C-alpha positions in Angstrom: 74.3 130.9 86.8 74.9 128.5 89.8 77.5 125.9 89.9 77.2 122.8 87.9 75.3 120.1 89.8 76.2 116.5 88.5 73.8 113.6 88.9 74.9 110.5 91.2 76.9 108.9 88.0 79.5 108.9 85.4 79.5 109.0 81.6 81.3 106.7 79.5 81.9 106.6 75.9 80.8 103.8 73.3 83.7 102.0 71.5 84.1 104.3 69.0 84.0 107.2 71.0 81.1 108.5 69.3 78.5 108.7 71.9 78.5 108.6 75.7 76.0 107.0 78.0 75.3 107.8 81.8 76.1 105.3 84.1 74.8 105.5 87.6 77.9 105.5 90.2 76.5 102.2 92.1 76.5 99.9 89.1 80.5 100.6 88.5 82.6 98.1 90.2 86.1 98.4 90.6 88.0 95.2 89.9 90.9 94.1 92.5 94.4 94.2 91.5 94.1 98.2 89.8 97.8 99.5 88.5 97.7 102.5 90.8 96.1 103.2 94.1 93.6 106.5 94.2 94.8 109.7 95.6 92.1 110.7 97.6 93.0 114.4 97.8 93.5 114.2 93.8 89.9 112.7 93.7 88.6 115.0 96.0 89.8 118.0 93.4 88.3 116.2 90.6 85.3 115.9 92.1 85.0 119.8 93.0 85.9 120.5 89.4 82.8 118.2 88.2 80.5 120.4 90.7 81.9 123.5 89.0 82.2 122.4 85.5 80.8 119.0 85.0 82.6 115.8 83.7 84.8 116.7 80.8 86.4 113.2 80.2 84.3 109.9 80.0 85.6 106.8 82.1 86.4 103.6 80.3 83.9 100.9 81.3 83.3 97.1 80.3 79.9 95.8 80.5 79.4 92.9 83.5 75.9 91.6 83.0 73.8 94.4 84.8 77.0 96.3 86.1 80.1 97.8 84.6 83.8 97.2 85.6 86.4 100.1 85.5 88.9 99.8 83.4 90.5 103.5 83.5 89.2 106.4 85.4 89.5 105.6 89.0 90.0 109.2 90.2 87.2 110.2 88.2 85.0 107.7 89.7 86.1 108.3 93.2 85.8 112.1 92.5 81.9 111.6 91.5 81.4 109.0 94.8 82.9 111.9 97.1 80.7 114.7 95.7 
């Protein structure tokens, strides 16, 4: 079996963490004033892990019209963008 090929997006959990839904990366906006900066090296490692085994932990997003705002998961988002 070959390595996992992730789609160009991420999964997020609903409010009760019962169901996840697929959100294309280009629909996710990162708001200004994030608590911590993204470490590109760490994000690249996460992206590589996503290629090998898939995304294990959903990102936290809130709906913003037709898009979504990132609440938590900046390294996972950046990792998905890198790969």
